[in-house]
Structures are given as C-alpha cells and as structure tokens.
C-alpha positions in Angstrom: 105.6 108.8 161.8 104.4 105.4 163.0 101.0 104.3 162.4 99.7 101.3 164.6 96.8 99.0 164.8 95.2 99.7 161.3 93.8 97.4 158.7 95.7 98.8 155.8 93.9 98.7 152.7 97.5 98.6 150.5 96.5 98.6 146.8 99.3 96.1 146.5 100.2 92.5 146.0 99.9 92.5 149.8 96.1 93.1 149.5 94.5 94.1 153.0 96.4 93.6 156.3 94.2 93.0 158.8 96.3 94.4 161.7 99.2 96.2 160.4 101.5 99.3 160.6 103.1 101.9 158.4 106.2 103.6 159.3 106.9 107.0 157.2 110.3 108.8 156.7 111.5 111.9 154.8 107.8 111.9 153.1 108.0 108.4 152.0 106.7 105.0 153.3 109.7 103.4 155.2 107.6 99.9 156.5 104.3 98.2 155.6 103.7 95.1 157.7 101.4 93.3 159.9 101.5 94.3 163.6 103.8 90.8 164.8 106.2 91.8 161.9 106.7 95.4 164.0 109.7 95.2 165.8 109.5 98.5 167.9 107.2 101.4 168.3 107.1 104.4 170.3 104.9 106.3 172.8 104.2 109.1 169.7 102.7 106.4 167.4 99.0 106.9 165.9 97.0 104.1 167.1 94.5 103.5 164.5 92.6 101.4 166.8 91.3 99.0 164.0 90.3 102.2 161.8 90.7 101.7 157.7 93.9 102.9 156.5 93.8 103.7 152.8 96.2 105.2 150.1 96.0 108.8 149.4 93.0 109.2 146.8 93.4 110.2 143.4 91.3 112.2 140.9 92.0 111.4 137.2 90.0 114.4 136.2 89.6 117.7 137.5 89.6 121.4 137.2 90.7 122.2 140.4 92.7 125.7 140.7 91.7 126.3 137.1 88.5 127.5 138.1 88.7 129.0 141.4 86.2 128.8 144.3 83.7 131.7 145.0 85.0 133.7 141.6 83.6 134.0 138.4 85.6 135.4 135.2 88.5 136.6 137.7 89.1 133.1 138.8 88.3 131.3 135.5 91.4 130.1 133.8 90.7 127.0 132.3 89.3 127.6 128.6 91.1 129.8 126.3 87.9 130.1 123.7 89.8 132.2 121.3 91.4 129.4 119.2 90.1 125.9 118.7 93.4 124.4 118.7 95.3 125.4 121.8 97.7 122.5 122.7 100.4 124.4 123.9 98.9 125.7 126.7 99.9 124.3 130.1 97.8 123.9 133.2 101.1 124.6 135.5 100.5 128.2 134.2 97.2 128.6 135.5 96.7 126.7 138.6 96.0 128.8 141.4 97.1 126.4 144.7 95.7 129.0 147.0 92.0 127.6 145.6 90.6 126.6 149.1 89.2 123.6 147.0 92.9 122.1 146.8 92.4 122.3 151.0 89.3 120.6 150.9 90.4 117.8 148.9 93.1 117.2 150.9 91.4 116.9 153.9 89.0 114.3 152.5 91.9 112.2 151.6 92.2 113.4 148.1 96.1 113.4 148.1 96.4 113.8 144.1 94.4 115.5 141.2 95.1 115.6 137.6 93.6 119.0 136.7 93.8 120.9 133.4 91.8 122.8 130.8 88.2 122.3 130.1 86.3 121.3 127.3 85.6 124.1 125.2 88.5 123.1 122.5 88.7 120.4 120.3 92.6 120.4 121.5 92.6 122.1 124.7 96.2 121.8 126.4 98.1 119.9 128.9 97.1 118.1 132.0 99.3 117.9 135.2 99.4 115.4 138.1 99.6 117.7 141.4 99.6 117.2 145.2 96.3 118.9 147.0 98.7 120.1 149.9 102.2 121.5 150.2 104.1 124.6 149.1 102.2 127.7 148.0 104.5 127.5 144.6 103.0 124.8 142.6 105.7 123.9 140.7 106.9 122.0 144.1 103.5 120.1 144.6 104.1 118.7 140.7 103.8 114.8 140.2 104.0 114.9 136.5 103.6 117.8 134.2 102.5 117.2 131.5 100.7 113.8 132.1 98.4 114.1 128.7 97.1 116.4 126.2 93.2 117.0 126.4 91.0 116.9 123.6 87.2 117.4 123.4 84.4 116.0 121.2 80.4 116.6 121.3 78.6 119.2 122.5 80.9 121.7 124.3 83.2 123.0 121.3 79.9 123.0 119.6 78.3 125.2 122.0 81.4 127.7 122.9 82.2 128.6 119.3 78.3 128.9 117.9 78.4 131.5 120.6 81.5 132.9 118.7 79.8 132.1 115.1 83.1 130.6 114.1 84.2 127.1 113.7 83.3 124.4 115.3 79.9 124.5 115.0 79.2 121.0 114.2 80.7 117.6 114.9 82.3 117.6 111.5 84.4 120.4 112.4 85.6 119.4 115.5 86.8 116.0 114.2 88.0 117.9 110.9 90.1 120.9 112.9 91.6 118.0 115.1 92.6 116.0 111.8 94.0 119.5 110.5 96.2 120.0 113.3 97.3 116.6 113.9 98.5 116.5 110.1 100.3 119.5 110.5 102.2 118.4 113.4 102.9 115.1 111.1 104.3 117.4 108.2 106.1 119.1 110.9 108.0 116.3 112.3 108.5 115.0 108.7 110.2 118.6 107.9 112.5 118.7 111.1 113.9 115.1 110.1 114.2 116.1 106.5 116.1 118.9 107.9 118.4 117.1 110.4 119.0 114.4 108.1 120.3 116.9 105.3 122.3 119.1 107.5 126.1 119.9 106.2 125.1 118.5 102.6 124.8 120.5 99.4 121.1 119.7 99.5 120.2 121.2 103.1 117.0 121.3 103.4 115.2 124.6 105.4 115.1 124.6 109.0 111.0 124.5 109.7 109.8 127.6 111.6 109.3 127.1 115.2 105.4 126.2 115.7 104.5 126.0 119.5 101.3 124.1 118.7 102.9 121.0 116.7 105.7 121.3 119.1 103.1 120.4 122.0 101.8 117.4 119.8 105.2 115.7 119.0 105.1 113.6 122.3 101.4 112.7 121.8 102.3 111.2 118.2 105.9 109.7 119.4 104.0 107.8 122.2 105.5 110.0 124.8 102.3 111.2 126.0 98.6 110.1 125.7 95.4 112.2 124.8 93.0 112.5 127.6 89.7 112.8 125.5 86.4 114.2 126.7 83.6 112.5 124.9 79.8 111.6 126.6 77.6 110.2 123.3 78.4 107.0 121.5 79.1 108.7 118.5 81.5 111.1 120.0 83.3 107.9 121.7 84.0 106.3 118.5 85.0 109.2 116.6 87.5 109.6 119.3 88.5 105.9 119.0 88.5 106.0 114.9 91.0 109.6 115.4 93.2 107.8 117.3 93.7 104.9 115.5 93.9 106.6 112.4 96.7 108.8 113.8 98.0 105.9 115.8 98.4 107.6 119.5 97.5 106.3 123.0 94.5 107.3 124.4 91.8 107.7 127.6 88.1 108.3 127.2 86.9 110.9 129.8 83.7 110.8 131.3 82.5 108.2 128.3 79.1 108.2 129.7 77.4 106.0 127.1 80.4 103.8 127.3 78.6 101.2 129.3 76.0 101.0 126.6 78.7 99.9 124.0 81.4 98.2 126.4 81.9 95.0 124.1 82.1 97.1 121.1 84.7 99.4 123.0 86.6 96.9 124.3 86.6 95.0 120.6 88.0 98.3 119.4 90.9 98.2 121.7 90.2 100.4 124.3 91.5 99.4 127.5 91.0 102.6 130.1 88.0 105.3 131.0 88.0 107.7 133.4 83.9 107.9 134.6 82.1 110.7 136.1 80.8 112.9 137.2 78.3 110.3 138.2 76.5 112.6 141.0 74.8 115.2 138.8 72.0 115.8 137.1 71.7 115.3 132.8 72.3 118.8 132.3 72.6 119.1 128.5 71.0 116.4 125.8 74.5 114.3 125.8 73.9 113.0 129.0 70.7 112.0 128.4 71.9 108.0 129.1 74.0 109.0 132.2 73.8 105.9 134.7 75.4 105.0 137.8 75.9 101.5 136.3 78.4 102.8 133.5 81.1 102.0 135.8 80.2 98.0 136.4 79.5 97.7 132.7 82.8 99.2 131.5 84.9 97.1 134.2 82.6 94.1 133.6 83.9 94.4 129.8 87.5 94.4 131.0 87.8 98.0 130.7 89.8 99.4 133.6 88.5 102.2 135.3 88.8 105.4 137.1 86.3 107.6 139.1 86.8 111.4 138.4 84.3 114.6 140.1 85.1 116.6 136.9 85.4 119.6 139.6 83.9 122.1 140.1 81.0 120.4 138.8 81.2 117.9 141.9 83.3 119.6 144.6 86.5 117.2 144.7 86.1 116.4 148.0 82.9 114.3 147.2 85.2 112.0 145.0 85.2 108.9 147.8 81.2 109.4 147.7 81.1 109.1 143.9 82.9 105.8 144.3 80.1 105.1 146.8 77.5 105.8 144.3 79.4 103.5 141.4 78.9 100.6 144.1 75.7 101.0 144.3 75.3 101.1 140.6 77.0 97.5 140.6 80.6 98.4 140.7 82.4 96.0 143.2 83.7 97.6 146.3 87.2 96.4 145.5 87.2 98.0 142.1 85.5 101.4 143.5 88.8 101.8 145.8 91.1 100.6 142.8 89.4 103.3 140.9 90.1 106.1 143.1 94.3 105.0 143.7 96.0 102.5 141.9 94.0 102.5 138.9 94.4 106.5 138.2 97.9 106.0 139.1 98.5 103.6 136.4 96.6 105.9 134.0 98.6 108.9 134.7 101.6 107.0 134.7 102.8 108.0 138.4 102.2 104.5 140.0 105.9 104.6 141.0 104.8 107.2 143.4 101.2 107.0 144.3 98.2 105.0 144.5 99.5 102.1 146.8 100.6 101.6 150.4 104.1 100.5 149.4 107.8 100.8 150.9 109.5 103.7 148.7 106.4 105.5 147.9 105.0 109.1 148.8 103.3 109.2 152.4 99.9 110.1 151.0 97.9 108.3 153.7 94.4 108.4 155.5 92.8 106.7 158.2 88.9 106.4 158.2 86.6 106.1 161.3 84.4 104.1 158.6 84.4 103.0 155.0 85.8 105.0 152.6 82.7 105.6 150.4 80.0 106.1 153.3 78.8 109.9 153.4 79.0 109.5 157.3 83.0 108.7 157.4 85.5 110.9 157.5 89.5 110.9 157.7 90.6 111.2 161.1 94.5 111.6 159.9 95.6 112.7 156.6 99.5 112.4 155.5 100.3 114.0 152.3 104.0 113.8 151.6 104.5 112.5 155.4 103.1 116.1 156.8 99.9 115.8 158.8 97.0 117.7 157.0 94.2 116.9 159.8 
C-alpha cells in the first residue's frame, strides 16, 4: 500500500514530515519520505489529504485476552490464586485471541499490547507482546514472548490471600515470599553450575531436580528478562527497588501511582523507566489515594522515561490515546505523550526493532487519524497492522 499526502509523526530521527508518504510491502514499511522524494505514485494510493499518520500505538501493560469481555469466571484466566509464586505461568497459554477487545484495540490504532497475568500473586508469571489483529492462532501474533516476569506489591496480594487465610496477608510476607523464591533460584543456579563443572569427575555432584519456578526465574537473574513490577504506594515502590537492587535484576515500575511524589528520589535510586496508568479511573482503593493526572509529567521531568497504559480491562484498551491526552492535561508535553504510547513502550519491551516508529524495515503498523491522536472526537480513518487493513 502507498499512503500519500500525510503529516507523518515518524517517532524517529526524521521527526515530523509535514507532507510525506509511506510505502508498505509484505507487511513491512518499505519507504518513508517527503512527497517531493516520491518517485512514482499509483492510482490506488490512499490519499491522507493532510491528515496525521502515526505508528501503531502500544499499550505497555494490559490484560486483554486474559480477562475476556462480557464474561465472568469463564473468561477470567489472569490470576492463579492457588499459589503466591507462579513465575512459570505463560501468558500465551491463557490469552484468547478471539476476545473482541483485541479488535476494539486494533480499530482504535492500538496495534501491539503487552498482556499477561494480574497482580494477585507476589510473583505472577510471564508477560508477552502480541499484535491485536491477525491470525486466530495467538502464536502467529506474537511479537515477543516472554517480555518480562510479573511481580506485585501492595494491597492486591494481601487482599487475595487474606480471603484464603494464607500468606501473604501483609506487605512483610509479600516481600519475604519473593525473596525466598529468588534465593531458591540462586541456589538452583549454583547447584546446576556445580553439577556441570563436576560432570565426569570422581566428585560428580548430583543433578538438581527440575524446578519449573526456578527455571522461569533464571533469565531474570541472568539479566535476559526484566521484572515488570506492580506497585502503587511509595513504600511499595521503594521495596520493589530495594529487592531489585538486592538480587541485581532489571525492572520496570508499573502503575507507579505515587512515583511522581518521589520522582527525584526514584531517579537517584537508579530507576530509569515507569509505566503509568490507568489514568482515567477513580481512587478505588486506599493505595490510590494520591492518584493524579500529573504523575506522568512529574516522572518525565525527573528524567524517568515513561509509557502510558490502560491496565485493560480497568480502562478499555481503545482509550489508550485518550489516556495520553489526560496526561497532556496533567502537564505532560504532547510529543512525550505520543512517545509514551509508541516508541517508549517499544523500547521498554525491547521490541523497538519491529514497532514503535515509522521507519523502513519495521512492521507496517500505521494509523491515519482525522485529528489529534489524543482528541476524544478524533478517530482513525485507516489502520494497518502488519500491512493488513483493519478498517
């Protein structure tokens, strides 16, 4: 497909092309440039007539497909509340590609989502990055799996396990359970290294018994995966940072609701990234009492790179661009708000080689809007995902 006469927000070093074109081939972006550089058009080109062309939007934290629309227990597959440590659970085994919210996301210009387990367990399981449109088989829509391991602090684990009269029922126990599992994994790694080093010698060590939980956490402790950590209140945020430092693994703070109140302290502690949201919601529990639409701007101004999320189904995923608009109202620069739903989440998920900007060689995920991306009255008139027309 050839799109012409568009104002292109490339989210790359090319910046904004005031009047440009994009050519796609075989699901990829083949060319990007100004109209003066276009060698030849064809009669079937889509004429944007000056409208805004954006990269496909990316929701950096959601549960789409994990908690299916219009269903109760039958469609609830995001929280395995039978064991507080379940790092071996994989989002790909639960996400339903036929959940209609994937299509609602796609038609709103949201082309890629990070989706996975909820926040009931201190260690919940794997997140994945997946396209919102394509094959009915989820495996064919994967961008990256796994992306991260989900951790959770604060009220959610306490509430879920208090109802079961099991640990953790306090923040103390949540942190303690996480440390216990991480220490088990460190010992598991050490035992395996000892076994491998001693194989074939007189002092050959015993091979450790297979442990699915430890196996799932090895990439985290080897810095091949990061932790995406659910945290709202300030003390929970800094407990997350403390444990990440203690075990020397990479992390992304998710929600980070009170992060803006302590942004300078967070930056000083070495925090570089945060996923903010949901921003269009009420203060439904005590740890949200300081929720503010200014949070994103405060974190960004302190030098922390941010992404914006819906936490779908908390906020329907099609309102991701509107969520960015609310952050603009709270003081976030318009360009940064757009970065927070395109290139920033792509970098956080380490999928920016494929998505997040309009550059030759990347996936042809594009949307043409009849207004600004954040305007509640604006809507896409063309959406492409992997070069296929969604609407």
